Structure formats: structure tokens, C-alpha cells
N, C-alpha and C positions, 0 to 999 in steps of 0.2 A: 253062180259065181264059183269058180274053182278054188280049191284050197290055196294054190299058189297065188292067185289074184288077191285072196283075202289076206294072206301073209304080206304080200307086197303092199297092199293098201295100209295095213297096220304099220309096216315099217316106215312108210311115207308119213303117216299121221303122227306117229310117236316123236320123231325128231322135231316136227313142227311144234308139237305141244311142249316138248322139252325146251325148245328155243323160246317159246312164249313165256314159260315159267321162269327161265333164266332172265329174260328181259324184264319181267314183272319184278323179280327179286332185285335186279339192278336198279330198276326204277324206284322201288321202295327204299333201297339203300340211299339212292340219290336224294329222295324226298326227305329222308331222315337227316341226312347231312345238311341239307338246306335248312330244315327246321331248326337244327341245333345251331347253325350259323346265325340265323335270324334271331333266335332266342338270345344268343350271346351278344349280338350287336344291340338288341333292344335293352338288355341289362346295362351295357356300357353307356348307351345314350341316356338311360334313366339316371345312372350315377352322375353323368356330366350335368344333367338338368338339375339334379339335387344340389350338386356343388355350386352351380351358377345361382340357384335360388338362395343358397346360404350366403354367397357373396353379395347378392343384391340386398338381402335382409341386413347384413352387416353394414353395408354402405348406407342403406336407408337409415339405420339407427344412428350412424355417424352424422349424417346430414340432418337428422332430426334434432341433434344436440347443437349443431352449428348455426342454423338459420338465424336465431336471435342475435348471436354474436356477429355473424357476417352481414346481416341486414343492417345492424347498427353501424358497423364500420363502413358499409357501402353508402348509407345515407349521409354519414358524416363526410366521406370523401366526395360525394356528389355535391353536397352543400358547399364545400370549400371550393369546388370547381365552378359552381354557379354564382359565386359571390363576385359582383362587379365592383371594381374600384370606383370611389366617388370622386 
């Protein structure tokens, strides 16, 4: 192989390698951006889930206090509806 051919092949190989490195760097940057986005979305979803769980717990506590009152009222109103005139 002559010196010119060797330089020529090096010249051809180097840009290809540089292109691959740039592509790899871009790919890594894209993957990092995607990871950051997914992490942020996950944190937002977890915050929404926590908020919903707190609302459910609050409503459950409210319902836990009311069943005795509402069931008494419901049974009274049901009894008055079911009473037939004689």
C-alpha cells in the first residue's frame, strides 16, 4: 500500500468515526433528555396520586362519620314511604 493510499484511507475512516461519535453524543443527549422528561412526568404523576389518595382518605373519613346518621334517616324515610294507610 502506498503512502497516498494509506493517507487516503485514514482520511476516509476519520470522518466516519467522527460522524459516529457525534451521532453517539447526540443519541446520549437525546436519551438524557428523555430520561429527565420521564422522571419529571413520573414525579408529577406521583404527586397527583398522593393528592388523590389524600382526597379519598378525607372523603372516607367524612363518610365514616355519616353512615350512622344517614342510615337512620334513610330507614326512617323508607319506613314512612312503606306505611300503607288502613
